[in-house]
Every structure is written in structure tokens, then in C-alpha cells.
PQR file of N, CA, C, O and H, with PARSE charges and radii, in Angstrom:
ATOM      1  N   UNK A   1      -1.795  -7.351   4.869 -0.4000 1.5000
ATOM      2  CA  UNK A   1      -2.057  -8.531   4.077 -0.0000 2.0000
ATOM      3  C   UNK A   1      -1.437  -8.399   2.689  0.5500 1.7000
ATOM      4  O   UNK A   1      -0.913  -9.371   2.145 -0.5500 1.4000
ATOM      5  N   UNK A   2      -1.497  -7.216   2.125 -0.4000 1.5000
ATOM      6  CA  UNK A   2      -0.918  -7.013   0.803 -0.0000 2.0000
ATOM      7  C   UNK A   2       0.579  -7.242   0.790  0.5500 1.7000
ATOM      8  O   UNK A   2       1.113  -7.832  -0.149 -0.5500 1.4000
ATOM      9  H   UNK A   2      -1.923  -6.426   2.567  0.4000 1.0000
ATOM     10  N   UNK A   3       1.260  -6.779   1.827 -0.4000 1.5000
ATOM     11  CA  UNK A   3       2.707  -6.984   1.893 -0.0000 2.0000
ATOM     12  C   UNK A   3       3.028  -8.464   2.043  0.5500 1.7000
ATOM     13  O   UNK A   3       3.998  -8.953   1.465 -0.5500 1.4000
ATOM     14  H   UNK A   3       0.827  -6.299   2.590  0.4000 1.0000
ATOM     15  N   UNK A   4       2.219  -9.174   2.814 -0.4000 1.5000
ATOM     16  CA  UNK A   4       2.416 -10.622   2.985 -0.0000 2.0000
ATOM     17  C   UNK A   4       2.359 -11.309   1.627  0.5500 1.7000
ATOM     18  O   UNK A   4       3.233 -12.110   1.295 -0.5500 1.4000
ATOM     19  H   UNK A   4       1.431  -8.777   3.284  0.4000 1.0000
ATOM     20  N   UNK A   5       1.335 -10.998   0.844 -0.4000 1.5000
ATOM     21  CA  UNK A   5       1.171 -11.647  -0.456 -0.0000 2.0000
ATOM     22  C   UNK A   5       2.289 -11.270  -1.417  0.5500 1.7000
ATOM     23  O   UNK A   5       2.708 -12.091  -2.233 -0.5500 1.4000
ATOM     24  H   UNK A   5       0.625 -10.347   1.113  0.4000 1.0000
ATOM     25  N   UNK A   6       2.774 -10.042  -1.330 -0.4000 1.5000
ATOM     26  CA  UNK A   6       3.836  -9.601  -2.229 -0.0000 2.0000
ATOM     27  C   UNK A   6       5.164 -10.284  -1.901  0.5500 1.7000
ATOM     28  O   UNK A   6       5.918 -10.640  -2.807 -0.5500 1.4000
ATOM     29  H   UNK A   6       2.434  -9.375  -0.667  0.4000 1.0000
ATOM     30  N   UNK A   7       5.449 -10.467  -0.624 -0.4000 1.5000
ATOM     31  CA  UNK A   7       6.748 -11.006  -0.215 -0.0000 2.0000
ATOM     32  C   UNK A   7       6.713 -12.531  -0.084  0.5500 1.7000
ATOM     33  O   UNK A   7       7.594 -13.218  -0.600 -0.5500 1.4000
ATOM     34  H   UNK A   7       4.836 -10.179   0.111  0.4000 1.0000
ATOM     35  N   UNK A   8       5.710 -13.053   0.595 -0.4000 1.5000
ATOM     36  CA  UNK A   8       5.658 -14.483   0.906 -0.0000 2.0000
ATOM     37  C   UNK A   8       4.900 -15.270  -0.160  0.5500 1.7000
ATOM     38  O   UNK A   8       5.306 -16.375  -0.522 -0.5500 1.4000
ATOM     39  H   UNK A   8       4.994 -12.495   1.015  0.4000 1.0000
ATOM     40  N   UNK A   9       3.821 -14.716  -0.654 -0.4000 1.5000
ATOM     41  CA  UNK A   9       2.993 -15.418  -1.634 -0.0000 2.0000
ATOM     42  C   UNK A   9       1.555 -15.491  -1.153  0.5500 1.7000
ATOM     43  O   UNK A   9       1.275 -15.252   0.022 -0.5500 1.4000
ATOM     44  H   UNK A   9       3.492 -13.819  -0.359  0.4000 1.0000
ATOM     45  N   UNK A  10       0.656 -15.814  -2.044 -0.4000 1.5000
ATOM     46  CA  UNK A  10      -0.761 -15.800  -1.685 -0.0000 2.0000
ATOM     47  C   UNK A  10      -1.223 -17.087  -1.010  0.5500 1.7000
ATOM     48  O   UNK A  10      -2.283 -17.103  -0.383 -0.5500 1.4000
ATOM     49  H   UNK A  10       0.883 -16.008  -2.999  0.4000 1.0000
ATOM     50  N   UNK A  11      -0.450 -18.163  -1.125 -0.4000 1.5000
ATOM     51  CA  UNK A  11      -0.852 -19.442  -0.538 -0.0000 2.0000
ATOM     52  C   UNK A  11       0.297 -20.040   0.257  0.5500 1.7000
ATOM     53  O   UNK A  11       1.468 -19.779  -0.015 -0.5500 1.4000
ATOM     54  H   UNK A  11       0.410 -18.149  -1.635  0.4000 1.0000
ATOM     55  N   UNK A  12      -0.066 -20.848   1.244 -0.4000 1.5000
ATOM     56  CA  UNK A  12       0.937 -21.620   1.963 -0.0000 2.0000
ATOM     57  C   UNK A  12       1.310 -22.829   1.115  0.5500 1.7000
ATOM     58  O   UNK A  12       0.448 -23.440   0.484 -0.5500 1.4000
ATOM     59  H   UNK A  12      -1.018 -21.060   1.465  0.4000 1.0000
ATOM     60  N   UNK A  13       2.572 -23.165   1.102 -0.4000 1.5000
ATOM     61  CA  UNK A  13       3.049 -24.266   0.261 -0.0000 2.0000
ATOM     62  C   UNK A  13       2.904 -25.628   0.953  0.5500 1.7000
ATOM     63  O   UNK A  13       2.728 -26.652   0.293 -0.5500 1.4000
ATOM     64  H   UNK A  13       3.272 -22.668   1.615  0.4000 1.0000
ATOM     65  N   UNK A  14       2.978 -25.627   2.288 -0.4000 1.5000
ATOM     66  CA  UNK A  14       2.920 -26.881   3.039 -0.0000 2.0000
ATOM     67  C   UNK A  14       1.521 -27.485   2.972  0.5500 1.7000
ATOM     68  O   UNK A  14       0.527 -26.762   2.901 -0.5500 1.4000
ATOM     69  H   UNK A  14       3.120 -24.795   2.825  0.4000 1.0000
ATOM     70  N   UNK A  15       1.452 -28.802   2.994 -0.4000 1.5000
ATOM     71  CA  UNK A  15       0.166 -29.489   2.930 -0.0000 2.0000
ATOM     72  C   UNK A  15      -0.343 -29.854   4.314  0.5500 1.7000
ATOM     73  O   UNK A  15      -1.549 -29.813   4.558 -0.5500 1.4000
ATOM     74  H   UNK A  15       2.259 -29.389   3.052  0.4000 1.0000
ATOM     75  N   UNK A  16       0.551 -30.207   5.218 -0.4000 1.5000
ATOM     76  CA  UNK A  16       0.187 -30.596   6.578 -0.0000 2.0000
ATOM     77  C   UNK A  16      -0.077 -29.348   7.420  0.5500 1.7000
ATOM     78  O   UNK A  16       0.627 -28.348   7.282 -0.5500 1.4000
ATOM     79  H   UNK A  16       1.530 -30.240   5.020  0.4000 1.0000
ATOM     80  N   UNK A  17      -1.093 -29.400   8.298 -0.4000 1.5000
ATOM     81  CA  UNK A  17      -1.478 -28.221   9.073 -0.0000 2.0000
ATOM     82  C   UNK A  17      -0.354 -27.747   9.991  0.5500 1.7000
ATOM     83  O   UNK A  17      -0.114 -26.545  10.103 -0.5500 1.4000
ATOM     84  H   UNK A  17      -1.666 -30.212   8.410  0.4000 1.0000
ATOM     85  N   UNK A  18       0.338 -28.682  10.652 -0.4000 1.5000
ATOM     86  CA  UNK A  18       1.446 -28.283  11.533 -0.0000 2.0000
ATOM     87  C   UNK A  18       2.546 -27.584  10.745  0.5500 1.7000
ATOM     88  O   UNK A  18       3.138 -26.616  11.223 -0.5500 1.4000
ATOM     89  H   UNK A  18       0.143 -29.659  10.562  0.4000 1.0000
ATOM     90  N   UNK A  19       2.817 -28.064   9.556 -0.4000 1.5000
ATOM     91  CA  UNK A  19       3.824 -27.426   8.713 -0.0000 2.0000
ATOM     92  C   UNK A  19       3.344 -26.066   8.216  0.5500 1.7000
ATOM     93  O   UNK A  19       4.153 -25.153   8.046 -0.5500 1.4000
ATOM     94  H   UNK A  19       2.336 -28.850   9.168  0.4000 1.0000
ATOM     95  N   UNK A  20       2.051 -25.917   7.982 -0.4000 1.5000
ATOM     96  CA  UNK A  20       1.500 -24.625   7.590 -0.0000 2.0000
ATOM     97  C   UNK A  20       1.663 -23.610   8.712  0.5500 1.7000
ATOM     98  O   UNK A  20       1.969 -22.444   8.459 -0.5500 1.4000
ATOM     99  H   UNK A  20       1.394 -26.659   8.120  0.4000 1.0000
ATOM    100  N   UNK A  21       1.458 -24.054   9.962 -0.4000 1.5000
ATOM    101  CA  UNK A  21       1.653 -23.149  11.101 -0.0000 2.0000
ATOM    102  C   UNK A  21       3.102 -22.685  11.173  0.5500 1.7000
ATOM    103  O   UNK A  21       3.373 -21.507  11.407 -0.5500 1.4000
ATOM    104  H   UNK A  21       1.210 -25.001  10.167  0.4000 1.0000
ATOM    105  N   UNK A  22       4.029 -23.611  10.971 -0.4000 1.5000
ATOM    106  CA  UNK A  22       5.452 -23.263  10.987 -0.0000 2.0000
ATOM    107  C   UNK A  22       5.783 -22.305   9.857  0.5500 1.7000
ATOM    108  O   UNK A  22       6.525 -21.343  10.056 -0.5500 1.4000
ATOM    109  H   UNK A  22       3.810 -24.568  10.780  0.4000 1.0000
ATOM    110  N   UNK A  23       5.249 -22.555   8.686 -0.4000 1.5000
ATOM    111  CA  UNK A  23       5.486 -21.687   7.535 -0.0000 2.0000
ATOM    112  C   UNK A  23       4.962 -20.274   7.800  0.5500 1.7000
ATOM    113  O   UNK A  23       5.614 -19.291   7.448 -0.5500 1.4000
ATOM    114  H   UNK A  23       4.647 -23.337   8.524  0.4000 1.0000
ATOM    115  N   UNK A  24       3.789 -20.177   8.419 -0.4000 1.5000
ATOM    116  CA  UNK A  24       3.217 -18.867   8.739 -0.0000 2.0000
ATOM    117  C   UNK A  24       4.072 -18.137   9.771  0.5500 1.7000
ATOM    118  O   UNK A  24       4.284 -16.930   9.651 -0.5500 1.4000
ATOM    119  H   UNK A  24       3.259 -20.975   8.706  0.4000 1.0000
ATOM    120  N   UNK A  25       4.566 -18.851  10.783 -0.4000 1.5000
ATOM    121  CA  UNK A  25       5.423 -18.229  11.802 -0.0000 2.0000
ATOM    122  C   UNK A  25       6.704 -17.683  11.180  0.5500 1.7000
ATOM    123  O   UNK A  25       7.152 -16.590  11.526 -0.5500 1.4000
ATOM    124  H   UNK A  25       4.393 -19.832  10.880  0.4000 1.0000
ATOM    125  N   UNK A  26       7.287 -18.441  10.272 -0.4000 1.5000
ATOM    126  CA  UNK A  26       8.503 -17.990   9.593 -0.0000 2.0000
ATOM    127  C   UNK A  26       8.212 -16.745   8.767  0.5500 1.7000
ATOM    128  O   UNK A  26       8.998 -15.797   8.769 -0.5500 1.4000
ATOM    129  H   UNK A  26       6.923 -19.329   9.991  0.4000 1.0000
ATOM    130  N   UNK A  27       7.081 -16.744   8.059 -0.4000 1.5000
ATOM    131  CA  UNK A  27       6.698 -15.579   7.261 -0.0000 2.0000
ATOM    132  C   UNK A  27       6.511 -14.337   8.106  0.5500 1.7000
ATOM    133  O   UNK A  27       6.923 -13.245   7.712 -0.5500 1.4000
ATOM    134  H   UNK A  27       6.442 -17.514   8.058  0.4000 1.0000
ATOM    135  N   UNK A  28       5.892 -14.495   9.268 -0.4000 1.5000
ATOM    136  CA  UNK A  28       5.689 -13.363  10.170 -0.0000 2.0000
ATOM    137  C   UNK A  28       7.029 -12.832  10.658  0.5500 1.7000
ATOM    138  O   UNK A  28       7.230 -11.620  10.724 -0.5500 1.4000
ATOM    139  H   UNK A  28       5.558 -15.381   9.588  0.4000 1.0000
ATOM    140  N   UNK A  29       7.939 -13.726  10.998 -0.4000 1.5000
ATOM    141  CA  UNK A  29       9.265 -13.278  11.452 -0.0000 2.0000
ATOM    142  C   UNK A  29      10.019 -12.538  10.359  0.5500 1.7000
ATOM    143  O   UNK A  29      10.701 -11.549  10.628 -0.5500 1.4000
ATOM    144  H   UNK A  29       7.776 -14.711  10.944  0.4000 1.0000
ATOM    145  N   UNK A  30       9.899 -13.014   9.133 -0.4000 1.5000
ATOM    146  CA  UNK A  30      10.562 -12.348   8.006 -0.0000 2.0000
ATOM    147  C   UNK A  30      10.011 -10.940   7.828  0.5500 1.7000
ATOM    148  O   UNK A  30      10.777  -9.986   7.691 -0.5500 1.4000
ATOM    149  H   UNK A  30       9.345 -13.817   8.914  0.4000 1.0000
ATOM    150  N   UNK A  31       8.683 -10.804   7.829 -0.4000 1.5000
ATOM    151  CA  UNK A  31       8.080  -9.481   7.646 -0.0000 2.0000
ATOM    152  C   UNK A  31       8.412  -8.550   8.808  0.5500 1.7000
ATOM    153  O   UNK A  31       8.677  -7.367   8.595 -0.5500 1.4000
ATOM    154  H   UNK A  31       8.061 -11.579   7.939  0.4000 1.0000
ATOM    155  N   UNK A  32       8.399  -9.073  10.033 -0.4000 1.5000
ATOM    156  CA  UNK A  32       8.754  -8.245  11.186 -0.0000 2.0000
ATOM    157  C   UNK A  32      10.203  -7.777  11.095  0.5500 1.7000
ATOM    158  O   UNK A  32      10.505  -6.632  11.430 -0.5500 1.4000
ATOM    159  H   UNK A  32       8.184 -10.034  10.206  0.4000 1.0000
ATOM    160  N   UNK A  33      11.088  -8.640  10.652 -0.4000 1.5000
ATOM    161  CA  UNK A  33      12.505  -8.271  10.505 -0.0000 2.0000
ATOM    162  C   UNK A  33      12.673  -7.203   9.431  0.5500 1.7000
ATOM    163  O   UNK A  33      13.446  -6.261   9.608 -0.5500 1.4000
ATOM    164  H   UNK A  33      10.843  -9.570  10.380  0.4000 1.0000
ATOM    165  N   UNK A  34      11.955  -7.342   8.316 -0.4000 1.5000
ATOM    166  CA  UNK A  34      12.033  -6.341   7.256 -0.0000 2.0000
ATOM    167  C   UNK A  34      11.525  -4.988   7.754  0.5500 1.7000
ATOM    168  O   UNK A  34      12.102  -3.948   7.435 -0.5500 1.4000
ATOM    169  H   UNK A  34      11.327  -8.107   8.172  0.4000 1.0000
ATOM    170  N   UNK A  35      10.452  -5.006   8.532 -0.4000 1.5000
ATOM    171  CA  UNK A  35       9.908  -3.770   9.095 -0.0000 2.0000
ATOM    172  C   UNK A  35      10.904  -3.152  10.069  0.5500 1.7000
ATOM    173  O   UNK A  35      11.102  -1.937  10.077 -0.5500 1.4000
ATOM    174  H   UNK A  35       9.983  -5.851   8.791  0.4000 1.0000
ATOM    175  N   UNK A  36      11.530  -3.993  10.888 -0.4000 1.5000
ATOM    176  CA  UNK A  36      12.508  -3.514  11.865 -0.0000 2.0000
ATOM    177  C   UNK A  36      13.709  -2.868  11.177  0.5500 1.7000
ATOM    178  O   UNK A  36      14.215  -1.851  11.653 -0.5500 1.4000
ATOM    179  H   UNK A  36      11.369  -4.980  10.882  0.4000 1.0000
ATOM    180  N   UNK A  37      14.163  -3.432  10.085 -0.4000 1.5000
ATOM    181  CA  UNK A  37      15.315  -2.882   9.372 -0.0000 2.0000
ATOM    182  C   UNK A  37      15.005  -1.520   8.763  0.5500 1.7000
ATOM    183  O   UNK A  37      15.901  -0.685   8.637 -0.5500 1.4000
ATOM    184  H   UNK A  37      13.752  -4.258   9.699  0.4000 1.0000
ATOM    185  N   UNK A  38      13.764  -1.283   8.386 -0.4000 1.5000
ATOM    186  CA  UNK A  38      13.385  -0.018   7.769 -0.0000 2.0000
ATOM    187  C   UNK A  38      12.983   1.059   8.752  0.5500 1.7000
ATOM    188  O   UNK A  38      12.781   2.209   8.364 -0.5500 1.4000
ATOM    189  H   UNK A  38      13.036  -1.961   8.489  0.4000 1.0000
ATOM    190  N   UNK A  39      12.865   0.703  10.025 -0.4000 1.5000
ATOM    191  CA  UNK A  39      12.427   1.654  11.044 -0.0000 2.0000
ATOM    192  C   UNK A  39      13.635   2.385  11.629  0.5500 1.7000
ATOM    193  O   UNK A  39      14.633   1.748  11.965 -0.5500 1.4000
ATOM    194  H   UNK A  39      13.030  -0.231  10.341  0.4000 1.0000
ATOM    195  N   UNK A  40      13.559   3.709  11.757 -0.4000 1.5000
ATOM    196  CA  UNK A  40      14.689   4.440  12.338 -0.0000 2.0000
ATOM    197  C   UNK A  40      14.840   4.136  13.826  0.5500 1.7000
ATOM    198  O   UNK A  40      13.861   3.877  14.524 -0.5500 1.4000
ATOM    199  H   UNK A  40      12.748   4.227  11.484  0.4000 1.0000
ATOM    200  N   UNK A  41      16.077   4.173  14.292 -0.4000 1.5000
ATOM    201  CA  UNK A  41      16.351   3.965  15.713 -0.0000 2.0000
ATOM    202  C   UNK A  41      16.586   5.314  16.364  0.5500 1.7000
ATOM    203  O   UNK A  41      17.356   6.133  15.862 -0.5500 1.4000
ATOM    204  H   UNK A  41      16.873   4.383  13.724  0.4000 1.0000
ATOM    205  N   UNK A  42      15.924   5.538  17.472 -0.4000 1.5000
ATOM    206  CA  UNK A  42      16.034   6.801  18.187 -0.0000 2.0000
ATOM    207  C   UNK A  42      16.923   6.623  19.406  0.5500 1.7000
ATOM    208  O   UNK A  42      16.794   5.658  20.160 -0.5500 1.4000
ATOM    209  H   UNK A  42      15.298   4.873  17.880  0.4000 1.0000
ATOM    210  N   UNK A  43      17.831   7.583  19.581 -0.4000 1.5000
ATOM    211  CA  UNK A  43      18.699   7.586  20.753 -0.0000 2.0000
ATOM    212  C   UNK A  43      18.688   8.971  21.358  0.5500 1.7000
ATOM    213  O   UNK A  43      18.757   9.974  20.649 -0.5500 1.4000
ATOM    214  H   UNK A  43      17.936   8.366  18.968  0.4000 1.0000
ATOM    215  N   UNK A  44      18.600   9.016  22.664 -0.4000 1.5000
ATOM    216  CA  UNK A  44      18.648  10.286  23.366 -0.0000 2.0000
ATOM    217  C   UNK A  44      20.089  10.775  23.388  0.5500 1.7000
ATOM    218  O   UNK A  44      20.998  10.032  23.758 -0.5500 1.4000
ATOM    219  H   UNK A  44      18.543   8.200  23.240  0.4000 1.0000
ATOM    220  N   UNK A  45      20.293  12.023  22.992 -0.4000 1.5000
ATOM    221  CA  UNK A  45      21.644  12.573  22.901 -0.0000 2.0000
ATOM    222  C   UNK A  45      22.065  13.218  24.210  0.5500 1.7000
ATOM    223  O   UNK A  45      23.185  13.013  24.677 -0.5500 1.4000
ATOM    224  H   UNK A  45      19.554  12.626  22.691  0.4000 1.0000
ATOM    225  N   UNK A  46      21.181  13.987  24.795 -0.4000 1.5000
ATOM    226  CA  UNK A  46      21.552  14.698  26.021 -0.0000 2.0000
ATOM    227  C   UNK A  46      20.913  14.103  27.232  0.5500 1.7000
ATOM    228  O   UNK A  46      21.126  14.587  28.343 -0.5500 1.4000
ATOM    229  H   UNK A  46      20.270  14.154  24.416  0.4000 1.0000
TER
END
């Protein structure tokens, strides 16, 4: 939750509920992508 507030903000900007759902989905995708970029990728060598 702390990372969400730091990156996305503490409140949703949209006023309509459907738009708030879309805004939340976009925020989740952004945070997941940021986490994915920082995670090391493992490959089996042998």
C-alpha cells in the first residue's frame, strides 16, 4: 500500500466508479511492471 501511495497517489482522480476501476487496474499494471523490471531473471546454464 505504501508503494501505491508513493507512485500513484493517495486518492483516485476519477469521479465515476467505472473510471475509478479502470484507474486502479492501470495503477496495478504499472506497479507490477516496475516490480518485474527490478526482479532478476534466472536461467539454467547446464
